[in-house]
N, C-alpha and C positions, 0 to 999 in steps of 0.2 A: 732269610738267614744270610748273614754276611760271611763271605769266604775270603780268606787271606792266605796267600802263599808268600813266605819270606825266605829269600836266599836259597831257593830249591836248586840243588846241584845233583845231577845224575851222570855217572860215568859208566861206560862199557869198555873196560880196558883203558886204552889210551884215548879213546873217543869221549869227549865231553858233550853229551847230548843236551843237557841243560846246565847252564853256567850262571849260578846265583840269580835265579829269576824271581822277581817280585811281581805279584799280581793281586789286585783287590777287586772283588766283585761285590757290590752292595746288594742288600736285600731288594728283590723286585727289579733287578737290572739285567738287561741282555748285554753281556760283555763279549765281544768278538775277539777271538785269538787268531790273528792273521799271520800267515807266513808261507813260504814256499814248502813244497814237499821235502821232508828231511830237515826242516828247520828246528824240530824238537817239540812241536805242539802236542802230538799224541803221546810222546814220552812223558811230558809234563802232566797230562791228564791221567795217564796210567799210574803215576806217582800219587796223584790226588785220590785215585780210586782204590789204592792199595795193591794194585797189580805189580808195581815196582816199589822198592824201598829207596828213599832218597839217601844219597851219601852225605849231604849237608842240607840244612834248612828245616823249616817246619811248616805245618798246615794248621790254620786256625779257623774255627767256626764260631761266630759270635764272640770273638776275642779269646776263645779257649783253645789251647794247644791240643791237637789230636794225635793219636798214635794208631795207625791202621796196619794191622798185620796182614790183612787181605781185604778183598772186596766186601766180605760180609761185615767187617767192621765199618767200612765206609758207608754201606747201605744203612746199617743200624744208626749211624750218625746223621743220616738224612741226605746222603749224596746218591744220585742215580745217574746212570750213563746210558745214552742211546747210541749204540755203536753203528759204524758205517755198514758193517756186515751184520745183519740181524742175528741175535742170539735166540732164535725161536725153533721149536720142534714142529716141522711142517704137518705131521700126522696127528698132532694134538689140537684140541679146540683152543679158542682164545682164552677161555676161563682156565683150562688146564695149564696153558703156558704162563698165565699171569700168576698162578699159585705155585708154580714149579720152584722148589727151593725155599718156599715160604708157606708150606702147606698148613692149613688149619684142619683140625680133626673133630669128629663127633664122638659119641660113645663107642667104646670098644676099638678106638683108634682108626675108625673109618674116615676117609677124606671127606671134608665138608665142601663138596663141589658147589652146592647151592650158595654158600657164602661167597665163593669166588665169583660166581655168576652175578650175584648182587653187587659185588664190589666193581666189577667191570661195567655193569649197567649204570651204577651211580656215577662213576668217573666219566664214562662216555656221555651221559646226559649233562653233567656239569659243564663239560667243555665242548659239547656238540660234536663229538667224535663219530657218532653213528656206527658203532661196532657191535655186532651180534656176538654175545659170549659163547654161543654154541657152534659157531662156524669153524670149520677146520682152517688152520692158518694157510695151508697149501692152496686153498680155494680163494684166498684174498688177494686183491691187487697189491703191488709193492707199497704204494702209498698208505694203504690201510694197515699193512703189516707193520709199518713204522709207527702208526698210532697205537698198535698193540704194545710195541716196545715202550712207548711213553706211558701207557696205562699201567704196564708192569712196574715201571719205576714209581709212578704216583701211588700205586697200591701199597707201596712200602713207605709211604709218607716222605718221599723225597722232597726236600726243600731247596736243594741245589741240583740242577739238571745239566749234565754235560752232553752236548750234541757233537759227535765226532764226525765231521764231513757228512752231514746227514742228507745232502741233496744229490749225492753221487749216483744214485740209482733211480731218481725221480724224474718224471716228466715236468715241464715248466708249470703246468697247472697244479701238479702235486706239490711242487716247490712253493708255489704261492699259498697253497693251503697250509703247508707246514709253517710258513712265516706267520700266518694268521693264528695258528695254534700257539706259536711261541709268544705272540703278543698277549693272548689270553692267559697263558701261564704266568707271564710277567705281571699282569693285572691282578692275578690271584696272590701275588707275593712271592712267587717262585723266582729264585735267582738262576740265571742261565748263562752257561759258558758255551759259546758257539764257535767251534773250530772249523776253519775253512781256508781256502786259498782263492775263493771266488769274490772278486771285488764288488760286483753288482749286488750280491746278496748281503754282504757286510753293510754296505751303505744303506740298504733298504730297511734293515731290521735292528741294527745295533744301536745301543745308547752310547757305548764307548768302544774304542778299538785299541788293542795292544798288538804291536807288530813284533814278531820274533824272527831273528835272522841268525843262522849258524849257532843256535842254542842260547842266544842272548836277547834280552829285550832291547830293541833299538829305538823305540819310540811309542808314543800314544797319539791317537788322532780322534777327532770327532767324526761322526758319519757324514758331516758336510764336506769332508776332505774329498778332493777329486780322485778319480781312478789313477791319474798320473802320479799324484802325491803318494798314494798308498803303494803303488807299484814301485816307486823310487825307494820308499822305506824298506820294502820287502827285498829288493835286489841290491840296493846300495848305489844305484846310479839311475839316470833318466832312462825311461823305457818308452819306446814307440808302440803304443797299444793298438793302433789302427793299421791294418794290413793295407799297404799301398799297392793297388793293382789296376791296370788299364782294362778296358773292355777286351774280351778274348778275340784273338784272330783264329777263327775256326777253320780246320781243314776237313779232310774226308773222315768218314766213320772209321775208327781204328779198332775199338773193342766192341764186338756185337755178341751179346749173351741172349740166348733164346731157350725158353722152357727149362730153365735150370732147376733141378731138384736134387736135394741132398738129404740122405737118410743117415741118422746117427747110429752108433754101434748097437743100441738097444731097439732099433727099428722105428724110431720116431722121425717124422717128417720135419726137418728143421729149416730147410729152404724149399719153398713150395711154388713151383712153376714161375720162376722169376725171369724177366726179360728186360734188357735195357741196352742202350748204345752210348758209347763215349767217343767223341770226336777228337782229332788231334788239336792240341792247344786249348783243351777244356778241362776244368776240374768238376767232376761229379762227386758231391759229398753224400755219403750214405749216413742218414741220421736215424736215431731210434734209441729207446732205452736198452741198456745192455741185456743180452740174452734173447734177442728177437731174430736171430739168424745171421747177424752181421759177421760174426766170427767165422761161421761155417761158409758164408759166401766168399770171404777173402781167401780162406783156405782152399776152396774149390778153384778159384782163379789161379792159384799157385800149384795145383796138383796135389795138395796135402790131404784132400778128402778122397776116399776111394769108392764110396757108394753114391755115385753121381750119375745123373742122366741129363740129357739136353745137349746144348752146344755152347762152347766158348770159343769164338773166332777172334784171333788177333791178326789184323792185316791179311785176312783171308785164310789163315792157317788154324786148323782145329787144335785146341790145347787139351781137351778132355782125353784122358788115356795116356798122356805123356808123363814121363818122370819129372820130378821137381827140377832136377838139374837141367833137363831139356827145356823146361819152361823158362828157367832163369837165363839159359844161354840164348833163348829166342829174343831176349831183350826186355824181360820183365824185372823191374826192381821192386823189392818187397821190404817194407818197414813193418815188422810184426807188432802186435799189440802188447806182447810181453817180451821186451828186449832181452831180459836175462834168461828166459826159457828158450826162446826161439831165434834171437838175433845175435847173441854174443856168446863167446866162451870166456868166462871170467878169468880162468887160469892162463889164458893166452895173452900175449902182449897186444898193444894197440896195432902194431904193424901186422901181426899174425891175423888179427880179426879183420883187418882191411883187405885181406886176400882170401877170405873164407870161401867165397863162391867163384874164385878164379885160381884154384890150387892145382889145376891139371894142365895148364897151358901157358905159353909166353904171355906177358913178359916176366912173370914171377917164377915159372917153372920151365926148364928146358931139359929134355931127355931125362926126366925124372929127378932133376937136381934143382933145389931151391936157389934162385938168383937173389942172394941177400942184398947186393948193391942196389939192384933195381927196386926191390921191395922197400929198402930204407929210403931211397930218394922219393918214391911215391908216398910213403907214410909221412915223411917230413912235409911234403907239399900239402897233403890232406890236413895235417894238424894245423898248418898255417891258414889254409883256405877256409876251414870250417871252425876256426877259433877253438880248437880242442885244448882245454886247460890241463896241462900235464907236465910231468917232470921230464918226459922224453918218450920216444916211440917204443921203447922197451918196457914201459910201465905196464903192469897188468891192468886189464880193463876193469876188473873187480874193484880196483882202488880208486876209480874215477867217480865223480858225482853222477847222479842220474842224467842230468842235462848233457854232460860230456860223453857219457855212454851212448846217449841217443845220437849225438853228433857223429860218433864213430860209425854207427849204423847208416846214417844218412850219407856220410862221406863215401862209404863203400858202395852204396846203391846208386847214388847220383853221379859217381865218377865213371860209371859204365855207359855204353852207348844204348840208351833206353828207347824202347818202343812203347812202354807202358810203365807207369809208376803206381803201385798199390801201397798206400800208407794207412795202417790201422792204428788208431789212437796215437797219432804221431807225437803228441806232446804230453802223454800221460806221465805223471810223476816228474814233470820238468818245471823248472822255475820260470818266472815271467820273462826274464831276460833271454833264456834259451828258446822260449816259445816264439819270441819276436824273430830270432834268427831262423828257426826252423820254418816258420811261415814264409819268410822271404825266399828261402831256398825252394820250397814247394811251388810258389808262384813263379819263380825263375824257370823251373822245369816246364811248367805250363806255357810260359811265354816263349820257350825254346821249341814249342810244338809238340811236347810230349803229352799224351792223354793221361790224366791223373784221376785215380779213384781214392778219395779220402774217406775213411770210416771213423766217425767220432761220435761220442755220446755228449760232447760239450757243444751246446747250441751256439755259444759265442764263436767257437772255432768254425763250426759249419757255416755260420753267416759270414764270417770274415773271409773264408777261402772259396766258397762254392760259386760256380757259375750256374749250376743247377743242383737241386737237392732231391735225393731219392729217400723217402721215409719207409722204413720196414717195421712191420708189426706181426709177430707170430709167424715169421718166415715168409710173409708175403710183402709185396710192394703196395703200400697204401696209395702212393701217388708220387709223381716226379714234378716238381714245381720250380719256379725261378729262384735264383739265389737270394733275392731280396724279399722273399715271402716273410710276413710278420711272424714273430716268435709265437704268438698265441695260436695262429693257424698251424704252425709246425707242432706245437704242443698237443693240439687236438688230434693231429695225424699220428703222432707218436702213441696216442692212446687208442688208435685203430679207426678214427673217423676219417672217412673219405673227404678230400678237399672239395670245396664248392666248385661248381661248373665254371670253367674259365681259368681256374688257378693252375691247372696242370700245364707243364711245358713240354 
C-alpha cells in the first residue's frame, strides 16, 4: 500500500509541531523518519494514526484521500502502529492481547479465543516470530513482547506499519532481530515508517530517509549517506560524532561500593549484592536494558533510596544513611535520568535553577537573604560557558528546549567542587548537537580527576564515554569489562550472559 502525506500541519496553540510536511512511502518500502527528539516525528505519525487531527493537509492511501476520526478508522484502512511503550495487558495471554478491541465471537456471543490463537500461530509461523499464543505477556522478554505488538497489527490486516522509536527498550541482539523482521515484512509487501533518532539503525535498514527538523522536512537522503551527513541535516550544522578523549590518568579508589542491596516499596529486590570501585579520573559506564536496577542504583548513591543495605564509601566516608543534602554537600554531582521530574523546577528561572542545591549558604545566600547580584553574575557566566540558548537568565526553564534544559542541569552540577559525578541517561531526549557538548563536558570532568559514573541504555554512548563498562541484569552485575568491549559481547551480557573468561576488567 502506498502512503502519502501532503502538507500536514499540526499546531498546539502557538507551537507549530508539523509545518506543511510532505512524505511518500511506497508499497513495500522501509522509509525512515529521522530527527531529533521534539522535531515533530511522533506528532506526524499520531496524525496519520488518527490520534490527532491535522489543522491542514491530507492523508492518502493508494491515491485515495482518507478521513480518520480516530485510531479505529486508521486501523480499518490498513494502518498499524507499534508504539515505543507497548500497549499490552501483562496478565493477558498473547492471544487475548491480539484479539483485544477486535474480538471475534461464536454462538451466544462467546469469545472465539481459538480463532485468535490460530491467527497468532499463523502470523508467527509466516514470519518466524516463534510466539506461543497461550503465554502470558508478563512472562515474555521485552523483544518478544514487541513481536506481539507486530502480530497484533498484522492480525488486523495492516499494510502500513509505523514503528515509533522501536529499539528504545531492546538489547543489541533484539534490535538486530527486529531489523530482520522489518525486512521480512517489507518483502511481504508491507510499507514501513521507521521513526528514530539513531543513525546506525537508519543506515542499516532504510530504503529512504526523510529528515525533520523543528517540524519541517529539511531533506531526504539515501542509506549510503554518512552519519556526519545525517547528523548535519538533523541539527543544521556540522557535528563531531566521535568523543575525543585520551587514556585516563587514574588516581586512587574514590567510590567503593560493597554488597549494596536495594528493596523497592513492594518488597522486591531491585539491586542485589552489587559491588564495584571507581577511581579518580575514570568513567565507569553502567549499561543494561532499562529496568534492570540501574535507576535504583543511582538513587542509592544519592541517598534517595531508603531500604538499602551494604556500603557506599566516598573517599573513606560512608554515605548510606545520610540525607540527600548531606550527600550533595559532600561533593556528589547528580544528573538525574528525568530532568523535568528530578532535575529542574520548570516554573523557576534559569538563574534560580542554577542555585537549587546551594540555596542555604554563600555566595548566593547570606544571613537568609538571596544575593541577587552574585546569582545573576554566576548565571550569566554559566549561560555563556555551557552555551545555553536562551533569551536571558530570567527565562523560565520550562520554555527551553530539552537540550538546553539538560545544559542547565550540567552547568549547576559541574560548577561545584566535585568528588564524584553521577550522570543517569545524560543525553536522553537531547539533540545530536547537545549530545556532542554534553559528552565533552563529562570527559572534561574525568580529565580533571573526578570519578564519574554514567548510566545509559544507549550502547553508542556507553562505548564513547566508558573507560570500563559494568553491565546490570535483573539487579545484579553480570560483569565489568573494558571500555572497548565489542557491542555483541555487551548485548549478550545485557541479556544476562556472563562474559567469557578474560573479558572482565
